[in-house]
C-alpha positions in Angstrom: 0.0 0.0 0.0 1.4 3.4 -0.9 1.4 6.3 1.5 -0.7 9.3 0.8 1.1 12.5 0.0 0.0 14.0 3.4 1.6 11.1 5.2 5.0 11.6 3.6 7.1 14.0 5.7 9.0 16.6 3.7 12.8 16.4 4.0 14.6 19.1 6.0 16.0 22.0 4.0 19.3 23.1 5.6 20.4 25.4 2.8 20.1 29.2 2.8 17.8 30.7 0.1 18.7 33.8 -2.0 16.1 35.8 0.1 17.8 34.7 3.3 21.2 35.7 1.9 19.9 39.1 1.0 18.4 39.6 4.4 21.7 38.5 6.0 23.6 41.1 3.9 21.2 43.9 4.9 21.4 43.0 8.7 25.1 42.6 8.6 25.6 45.9 6.9 23.4 47.7 9.4 25.2 46.2 12.4 28.6 46.9 10.9 27.7 50.6 10.4 25.8 51.1 13.7 26.7 48.4 16.2 30.4 47.7 15.9 32.2 46.2 18.9 33.8 49.4 19.9 30.4 51.2 20.0 29.1 48.3 22.1 32.0 48.4 24.5 31.2 52.0 25.2 27.5 51.3 25.7 27.8 48.5 28.3 29.4 50.9 30.7 26.3 53.0 30.7 22.9 52.4 32.3 21.5 50.9 29.1 23.4 48.8 26.5 20.8 49.5 23.8 22.2 51.6 20.9 19.9 54.5 20.1 17.8 54.1 17.0 19.1 50.6 16.2 15.8 48.8 17.0 13.8 51.1 14.7 16.3 50.5 11.9 16.2 46.7 12.3 12.6 46.2 13.3 10.8 48.8 11.3 13.0 49.9 8.4 14.3 46.4 7.5 11.0 44.8 8.7 12.7 42.1 10.9 10.2 42.5 13.7 7.4 41.1 11.6 9.1 38.2 9.9 7.0 35.6 11.7 3.8 37.5 11.3 1.5 36.8 8.3 0.9 39.7 5.9 -2.8 39.9 6.7 -1.9 40.6 10.3 0.6 43.3 9.4 3.8 41.4 9.2 6.2 40.3 6.5 4.8 36.8 6.0 8.2 35.1 6.2 9.2 32.3 8.5 11.4 31.0 11.3 14.2 30.4 8.7 14.4 34.2 7.9 14.2 35.1 11.6 17.0 32.6 12.3 19.2 34.4 9.8 18.6 37.7 11.7 19.6 36.0 15.0 22.7 34.6 13.5 23.8 38.1 12.6 22.8 39.5 16.0 24.8 36.7 17.6 27.9 37.4 15.5 27.8 41.0 16.7 26.6 40.2 20.3 24.1 43.0 19.6 22.0 44.3 22.6 18.5 44.2 21.1 15.2 42.6 22.3 14.8 40.7 19.1 14.6 37.2 20.6 12.3 38.3 23.4 10.0 40.4 21.3 10.1 39.4 17.7 10.3 35.7 18.5 9.0 34.6 21.9 6.3 37.3 22.4 5.3 37.3 18.8 4.8 33.5 18.7 2.8 33.7 21.9 0.5 36.3 20.4 0.2 34.4 17.1 -1.3 31.5 19.1 -4.0 33.9 20.5 -5.1 36.0 17.5 -8.0 33.8 16.5 -9.7 34.3 19.8 -8.5 37.8 21.0 -8.8 41.0 19.0 -6.5 42.6 21.6 -3.8 40.1 20.9 -4.1 40.8 17.1 -3.9 44.5 17.7 -0.8 44.2 19.9 0.7 41.8 17.3 0.3 44.3 14.5 2.0 47.0 16.6 4.9 44.7 17.5 5.3 43.5 13.9 5.6 47.1 12.7 8.4 47.7 15.2 6.4 50.3 17.1 5.9 48.3 20.3 8.3 45.9 22.1 6.4 43.1 23.8 8.2 40.9 26.3 6.9 37.7 27.9 7.4 38.0 31.7 9.0 34.6 32.4 12.4 33.9 33.8 15.1 33.7 31.1 16.0 30.1 32.0 12.4 28.8 31.5 12.5 25.9 29.1 9.6 24.7 26.8 7.4 22.5 28.9 8.7 23.8 32.2 6.5 25.1 35.1 5.4 28.7 34.4 4.9 31.6 36.8 1.3 32.5 37.8 1.5 36.0 39.2 3.6 37.9 41.6 7.3 38.9 41.2 8.9 37.3 38.2 12.8 37.4 38.3 15.3 37.3 35.5 13.1 38.6 32.7 15.3 39.3 29.7 15.1 42.7 28.0 12.5 43.9 30.4 14.2 47.4 30.3 13.2 47.7 26.6 9.6 46.5 27.0 6.6 48.7 26.2 4.2 45.9 27.1 4.6 42.8 29.3 2.7 39.5 28.6 2.0 38.4 32.2 0.7 35.0 33.3 -1.6 34.8 36.3 -4.3 32.5 37.6 -6.7 34.2 35.3 -4.6 33.7 32.1 -2.4 35.9 30.1 -2.7 39.7 30.2 -1.0 42.5 28.2 0.3 44.9 30.9 1.7 48.3 29.9 5.3 48.7 31.2 4.3 51.8 33.1 1.9 49.8 35.2 4.5 47.2 36.2 7.3 47.4 38.6 10.7 46.7 37.0 13.7 46.1 39.2 17.0 45.8 37.3 19.1 42.8 38.2 22.8 42.2 37.6 23.3 39.9 34.6 26.4 37.9 33.5 25.8 39.1 29.9 25.8 42.9 30.0 24.3 43.0 26.5 21.1 41.3 27.6 19.7 43.1 30.7 17.7 41.2 33.2 15.0 42.6 35.6 12.4 41.3 38.1 8.9 42.3 36.9 5.9 42.6 39.2 2.4 43.4 37.7 -0.5 44.4 40.0 -3.3 41.9 40.1 -5.9 42.5 37.5 -3.7 45.0 35.6 -3.7 45.3 31.8 -5.9 43.6 29.2 -6.8 39.9 29.5 -5.8 38.1 26.3 -6.6 34.5 27.0 -7.8 32.1 29.8 -5.4 29.8 31.7 -5.4 26.8 29.3 -5.0 28.8 26.1 -2.4 31.1 27.7 -0.2 28.2 28.8 -0.4 26.6 25.4 0.5 29.9 23.7 3.4 30.5 26.1 4.6 27.0 25.4 4.6 27.8 21.6 6.5 31.0 22.2 9.2 29.3 24.4 9.6 26.5 21.8 10.3 29.0 19.0 12.6 31.0 21.2 14.7 27.9 22.2 14.9 26.8 18.6 16.0 30.1 17.2 18.4 30.8 20.1 20.5 28.0 18.5 20.9 30.3 15.5 22.2 33.1 17.7 24.6 30.7 19.3 25.7 29.6 15.8 26.4 33.1 14.7 28.4 33.9 17.9 30.5 30.7 17.5 31.2 31.6 13.8 32.5 35.0 14.7 34.7 33.6 17.4 36.3 31.1 15.0 36.7 33.7 12.2 38.2 36.2 14.6 40.6 33.6 16.1 41.8 32.5 12.7 42.3 36.1 11.6 44.3 36.9 14.8 46.5 33.8 14.7 47.4 34.6 11.1 48.6 38.1 12.1 50.3 37.3 15.4 53.9 36.2 15.0 56.2 34.2 17.4 59.6 32.9 16.3 59.1 34.7 13.0 56.1 32.5 12.2 52.3 33.1 12.5 51.1 31.4 15.6 48.3 29.9 13.6 50.8 27.8 11.7 51.7 25.9 14.9 50.2 22.4 14.6 48.7 22.3 18.0 46.7 25.5 17.4 45.7 24.4 13.9 44.2 21.2 15.3 42.2 23.1 17.9 40.8 25.5 15.3 40.1 22.6 12.9 38.1 20.7 15.5 36.2 23.8 16.3 35.3 24.2 12.6 34.0 20.6 12.6 31.9 21.5 15.7 30.5 24.5 13.8 29.4 22.4 10.9 27.4 20.2 13.2 26.0 23.3 15.0 24.9 24.8 11.7 23.1 21.6 10.7 21.3 21.4 14.1 20.3 25.1 14.1 19.1 25.1 10.5 17.1 21.8 11.2 15.4 23.4 14.2 14.5 26.6 12.2 13.2 24.6 9.3 11.1 22.3 11.5 9.5 25.4 13.2 8.9 27.0 9.8 7.1 24.0 8.5 5.3 23.1 11.7 6.9 19.7 11.7 5.8 17.1 14.2 9.6 16.7 15.0 10.0 20.3 15.9 10.2 19.7 19.7 12.8 17.0 19.2 14.9 19.1 16.7 14.7 22.2 18.9 16.0 20.2 21.9 18.8 18.6 19.8 19.8 22.1 18.6 19.9 23.6 22.1 21.7 20.6 23.6 24.4 20.9 20.9 24.7 24.5 19.9 24.9 25.9 23.5 28.1 23.9 24.2 29.7 24.7 20.8 29.1 28.4 21.4 30.8 28.3 24.8 33.7 26.3 23.5 34.2 28.6 20.6 34.2 31.7 22.9 36.6 30.0 25.3 39.0 29.2 22.5 38.6 32.8 21.2 39.7 34.2 24.5 42.6 31.7 25.1 44.0 31.8 21.6 44.1 35.6 21.6 46.6 35.4 24.5 46.9 38.4 26.8 44.7 40.7 24.6 41.9 38.2 24.8 41.7 38.8 28.6 41.3 42.5 28.4 38.1 44.6 28.5 39.1 46.4 25.3 38.8 43.3 23.2 35.3 42.0 22.5 36.1 38.4 23.2 34.7 38.7 26.7 31.4 39.9 25.4 31.1 36.7 23.3 32.0 34.5 26.2 29.5 36.1 28.6 26.8 35.9 26.0 27.6 32.2 25.3 27.6 31.3 29.0 24.3 33.2 29.6 22.7 31.5 26.5 23.8 28.1 27.8 21.0 28.3 30.5 18.6 30.5 28.6 15.3 28.8 27.7 16.5 25.6 29.2 19.9 24.2 30.3 21.8 21.7 28.2 20.8 19.0 30.6 17.2 19.9 30.4 17.2 19.6 26.6 19.2 16.4 26.8 16.4 14.9 29.0 13.8 16.2 26.4 15.7 14.4 23.6 15.8 11.2 25.6 12.1 11.3 26.3 11.0 12.2 22.8 13.4 9.6 21.2 12.6 7.0 23.8 16.2 6.7 24.9 17.7 6.3 28.3 18.5 9.8 29.7 22.2 10.7 30.3 23.5 9.8 33.7 
C-alpha cells in the first residue's frame, strides 16, 4: 500500500535561500555601520546597553520584527528560517536588542491567540511594525514545557528594560500589561548586552488576552520557538569567534612565524570548525522544522539547544585563550562573546534539560 502525500514528511532544507542571503547582507551591513564592537563596549558601561535608533532601523526599516507574522496581520509573511538568519547576525555582533524576546518569543505567543483575541491581534500588529516591544514575563532560564509563573514577582526577565508591554501570566490567564503599570527592578546579569530585571504586575492590571489553558499553550509555543531560534544566535556567535581567532592567529607572530601555523593550534581550530558544521546543521534543522510546523520540531529544537549551546561556549573560550593576553582585556570584544555564550547556555532551558527532552522524545535512556 502506498502512502498518501499527506503522510510523507518533507525532508529538512538546511540550505540558505537567496532571500535569506539578501536579508543577512542587509542586517550585517546595518550592524557593521551602527553596532560595531567598539560602540558596544562603550554602551555597556552606561545604564542601558541598547544603541539609540538601532531597534527602529532593524525592526521597522528592515522589517525584521514582523518576519514571523502573516501579511494579513501586518507582518512580512516570512518564517522562522528568515528570523534565524537575523539572529545569526545578532549573535555574531553580540548585539543588545530585544529581538529574541519580542520578535520571536512574544510574537509566537501572540500568534497563538489572535484567533480568539482582538486585543492580541492589535498588539501583534504594533509589534510587527516595530512600534511596540512586547516581552513575555517569564524567567530567562524557563524551558519549553517547564512550570510557568502564575503571578507575583517574576525574576530574570530578559530585555524587560526595553519593553513597552509585558505579557504576564496569572491565575486568570495571560494579560498584556503596559510597562508603566508594572514594577521593573534591574538585576545584575552575567551578559551585560542582555539586561535582566524582576517584573511585578499588579493583580488585574492590563488587558486579559486568554484564559489559563489557552495562555499556557500559547506561552509554550513561544518558548519552543525561542529555544529553537536561540540556537541560530549561538551559531552566529560561534562563527564570529572562530573567524576572529583564525584572523588573529594569522597576524600574530612568534619565532618569525604566524602562531596559527603551529600544529597544536591548527588542530584546535580545525576541531572547532567541525563542531560548527554540526551546529549549523542542528540550528538550521530546528529553524526549518519550526517554519514547516513539523511534528519533529520539539525534538529538533531540543537537539539544537543541547548541541549549539556547548559549541558556542567552547568557541568563545577558544577565542579568549588563543588571543593570549589581549583576549583577557576589557578592550577586546572576546569577553562579550564568552559572557553571551555562557548566559545563553542556560537561557530557555539548560543543556541537561534539553538532553532529557531528547531522551524522552526519542525513547532513549537519559544521560547519567
